[in-house]
N, C-alpha and C positions, 0 to 999 in steps of 0.2 A: 468497454461495453460494446455491443453487436446492434446492428439494424437489420431488419430485413428489407430487402429492394427489389424491385422488379425492372429489368432492362430489355432494351429491344434496340436494334441495330440494323443498319444494312452497309453494304460496301458498294461507291459507285466506280465507275470505269472511265477510263480516258477512251479516246477514239480509236487507240490501238487494241483496245480490249484489255489494258492494264488496269489493277488496281490503284485508284486514285485517291479516294479519301473514304474514311468511313463516319456516317452518320448515324447518331442513336441518342437514347435518353436514359436516364437511371432515375425511378421514382424510389423515394423512402417510403415503404409501406408497413413501417413499425405500427404507427398510430392506428392505421386501419385495420392490420392485424389484431391489436390488442383490442379496438372496440368489437371487430366481430367475436372475439373469445369472451368479451362481456356479455355479448347478445345471447350466445349460446349458453353460458352459466345463466344468464336471466331466465332463458326459456327452460333450462332444467329445473330450476327453483318454481316457476311456474307451474310445470307439470307436477312437480313433488306437492305443491300447494293444493291443487286440486285433487291428487289423490289423498293426502293425509285429512282434506275437509270431508271426502265421502267416507273415509274409514273412521272418522272420529265420532261421529254420531251413533253407529251401530256399538262400535269398540265400547265407548263410555256407557252405554246402556248395560253391557255384559258387565263391565266392572261394578256398575251400582247393584245390579243383582248380585253378584259375589259378595259385595259389603253388606247387604241387607241381610242375606242369609248368614253370613259369619256374625252379625248384630244379633239376630234371633237365637242362634246356637249359645252364643256367648252371654247371654241373660242369665241363664240359670247353669251355667258350667261351672266344674269344680276348676281347682289350681290348674292341674295337668290340661285339660281340653282349654281351659282359658289361655294357656300359653300357645296353644296351636292357632286359636282364633286370632291373638295378637300377631303371629306369622303370616296368617292369611291376609290380614288388614294391611300389614305393613308391604306385603306382596303387592297389592292391590294399588299402594300409594307408588310402587316404583314403576308398576305399569302405566299409572298415571301419567308419571313424569315421562316415561318413553312416547307416550302419545302425545304430549304437550312439546316434546321435544320435536316431532315431526310437524306441528304444527307451527311451532317457532320458525324452523327453516322454511316452511311455506308462506311465512309472514301472516300466520292465521291464531296467534295465541297472545296473549298479553302476560304482563307478570302479575303475581300476586306478593306484594312488596310486605314484608314485616321487619322489625329492627332484628338483626342477627349478631350474636356474639360467636365471631368467626373462630375464636380458640375453642369454644365449647362444641361448636360444628365439627372442627377438625377431630376432638377429642371423642365426638359421639360416631364419626365415620370411621376411625380407626378400628373399631371392632367388626364392622361390616367389612372392611378391607383385609382385616385378618383371616376371615372366613372365606373371602373371594379369591386370595393369592395362595400359592404353594408354599410350603414350609422351606423350600430352598430361595424365596424371596424374603428378604426381611424389609419392615416397613417403620420408619423412625419419624417421630414427629419432633420439632422445634419450635416452641411457641413464646411468642412476644408478650410477657405478662401486661404491658401496658396498652396492648392493641385496643384502639375505638372500636365501637360498634359501628355496623354498616346498615343500610336498608337494602333488602334483597330478596328474591324469592328463593326460600329455602330448597325446596324440590330442585328448581333448575341448578340451583348451587351444588347440591347433591350431584346432579348428573355431570356437571363441569368436572368434580373432583374424581368420580367415577371413570370418565373418560380419559383423563390424563393419567390416572393411575394403571387403568388397563392399556393403555397405549405404551406406557412405561414396562410394563411387564411384559408385552410382545417383543418389545425392543432388546430386552435383556436375555431373552430365549431360556427362560426358565430358570435362572439364578442371576441373584444381584441384589442389591439396597435400593429402596426408593425412600428419599428423605422428603417429609412433608411439612413446610415451615410456614410461619405466619411472621409477618414485619410490618412496619409503617414506613410512608415517606411522603415528604411535602414538596409539591410540584410547584416550582416557581412561574412556570409559564405552560401555556398550553401543548399537550402532548400531541403530536400528530404523527403516527406511524401505523403501519399496517392495514390504513383505510380507518383508524380510530382518530376521534377529536375529543380528546377530555380536557376539561377546564382546571386550571391551577387550582391547588388546594390540598387537603389531608386525604391519604388514600390509605387504606387497609389492603395489605398484599398477602397472596396466598401463593407458594412456590411448590413445585413438583419438580424433584431432580431424580435422574435414575443414572444408573451406571451401566448403561445399554450401549449399543453399537452406534448411537449418533445419528444424526440426518446430514444428508450428503447436501454442500452447497447448491447444488442443482435442484434438489428437491424443495428446499427450505422455503423458497417464495411461493410454493405451490400448495403446502400442506394444508392451509385452512380453506381450499376450495371445496366445493360439495363434490363428491363422488371422486376425489382424488386419493388414491392410497397407493402405497408401496408394496402392502402385504400380498401374499398371494393369493389367487381364488380362494372364495370360501372361508377366508379369515379376516376380512375386513371389508367395510361398507364403504368408507369414504365420507361416512357422515360425522364420527365422531368429533374431529377437530374443527371441523366447519360449524357443528354444535355450540361447541366452546366458544368459538369465535362471535356466533350470533348473540348467545347469552350475555357475555360480558360486553358486547356493542350496546345490548338492549339496557344494560344496567349502568352505562355512562361511564363506564370503565375502559381499560385499555389493557393489552397484554403483552408481553415480550418474550421470544423464545432465543436460546443461544446453545449451540451445539457444535460438536467437534466428534469427526469419525473416531470411533474406538474409546472416546472418552466421556460419554453420554451425551445426554440433553436436560435442560431446565427450562421448565415453563413458568412464567410470572404472571398472575393475574392480579391486577390493581382496580379496585373498586371504591367509590367515594366513602370516605367516613362521615359519620354521624357523630360527633363530639358531643357528650354528655348525655348520650341516650342509652338506656338501658333495654337490654334484648328482651324481646317479647316473650312471654311463656306461653306454651301450648296449651290450650285448655283441654282438661280430662273430665269426663262424667262418668259415674257410674250410672249404670241402668236404672237404679232406683232413684237417682237425681234427676231424671229427664222429666221434664214438664209434661203433664197430662191434660185432657179434657175431656169435655162429653158434647163437644159440638158437632154438627154434620158439615163433613168435607165432600166436595165432588172431586173425584181424581180421575184424570184424563190423562190417557197414557197406551200408547198403541203396541207396546211390546208386552204380550200375555204376561209371561214369566215376572217380568218387573214390576207390572201393574199388581199382581197376585201378592207379591213380597212385600210392596209399599202398603199395600192394603192391610196385610196382617200386621206390619209394625205398627201402623197407626190404631189398629183395634186393640193391639195389646195395651195401649196408652189411653183406652177410653173412648174413642172418637168413633164415631158413626162414619161409615165410608159408603160413599156412591160411587163404583165403578164404571168407567166409558171407555171404549176403545178409539172412537173416532169423535170428530167435532158434530157432526150429524147425532150422533149417539148421545153426546152432552147436550145438545139442544132440546132431545127428546126427554132426558132426565129432567132437565130444568124445569120443563113445562110441568111435570108431575110432581117436582119436590121443592120448587123454587120458595115457597116460604120457611122452608127450616135448613136449606143450604147457608153455611157460614162463611165458608172460605173454598175458593176453587185452586186446586193444585194441577197445573197443566203443562204437560211437554209441548213444545212450540211446533216442531217439525211432524207432522201427522198426514196419514193418507185421508179420502173421503172427501176432498175438497175444499175443506177448512182447516187452516191451522190455529195454533192455540190463541194467536191474538185476535185472530178472527171472531173466534168462539166468544173471547171475552168481551170484544166490543157489543157483541149481540146481547149478552146477557146483562151488561152493563148500562143498556137501554133501559131495562126493568129496573136495575139497581145500581146507580151509581157509585155509590159507596161500597160495592162487594169488594171483599180482600181477595187478592189474586197472587199466588207465587207460581212464577213461570220456572220450567227447567229445559235444560239444553244439553247436547254433547258439543256445542260450541259456546265459545264464550260471548258476552253481551254484545260487543262490538260486531259479532259476525252471525247473530242469530237473527238476521232479519230486520225489516223498518217497522216501525210504529211506537207503541209507550216504550218510553225511556225506561231501560232495563238496568238494575243496580245490584251488583253481587252482594246477597247478604241481606237486601232489603225486600226485594221482590222479585229475585232470580236466585237460582242455584245451577250453578254450572255442574253437570255429571262429569265425572262419579262423584257423588257427595255421600257422606256418613249420614246413617239416619238419626244420629244425636244432632247433627247440624239442621238436619229438617225439622225434626220435633221443636229445638229451640225457634226455628225461624216463624214456624206455625203459632207458637204460644205468643210469640211477640207481635205479630199481624192481629191476633185475634184481641189481644189485650189492648191494643190502639185504637180499636174500633171505639166511634162515638157511643157514650152511654145515653 
């Protein structure tokens, strides 16, 4: 191993001017240099967190607008148009995961865990991967049929696999074989490696192996650092493997990597298994299955296009909608229509000197039992202080599907005391 040192010395002379002795000191700077590098990385992550937080609100508003438009088009679409609508919705889900990827790196994003069948996940992803890769790259799957389920955020898991596969594609320079496999391992003692600390127990493993150029031993210790890349300018951001690292760590798992120059690389992701649990089924709703109503809703949203599209969706399902673009506007509407407003749907971050929570506090002085659903481009933990926000109960994180909004509105209204 090597150490970084700082030395300084000087020569003393005797009475005749001849060199007599050398006096000096050598200091080991290895720990100091490592701490300085950690500080620089931490500062980079802080900048990324601030940048991603600033982008998230506006970007997630745009994605919600796209989802609303797609939903409105898809309500009466034929089979051909319906297929395009599904592609649009899937693209918004992918875009959402990219936003959450940035927020995760900036420590601004939480997990949305469900019970996931890793084998079925791989089978579903194979279709996407075949469309993503060229014909010269072969993708194979090797499945462990007895694999236990895991608790994971499926969209982040998708990002992990995509990042690893795209990394493998670039390493193979246009041709080769990628093998995606699942397996399971029992860990007898805590795993401490690459900065991970994982508890003993049963783990489900996802492996991505390629036949590419491999990673040098000098580069291997740095590949999970944010902004580190060995790719040429314009081909890599240095965020792909860093994202993988943080997602796995947040899932309480661990990962390992082995590589040999000229022989390829294998990444192994291990996530805690959930024995006996069955994978959650993704809810699907036809447009005519959506709950409707005749109540009056106060919609507070400063983004004009999003406010218009949400209003259209809600009116399509029978609701009366009063639209406001700011907190002061909402208070004025309340003074005029308070007696007939049944529920408030409010963005949290708004101009005009009053945010969504402050507006609701004022409205509840008149009616403490008022039904409220908040929404924001930030997760509940980072949407500010005040009333406790619970996703799927009194809060929706943007972007959200109109079907999710309709379901939550109906649940809130039906829980009102009679």
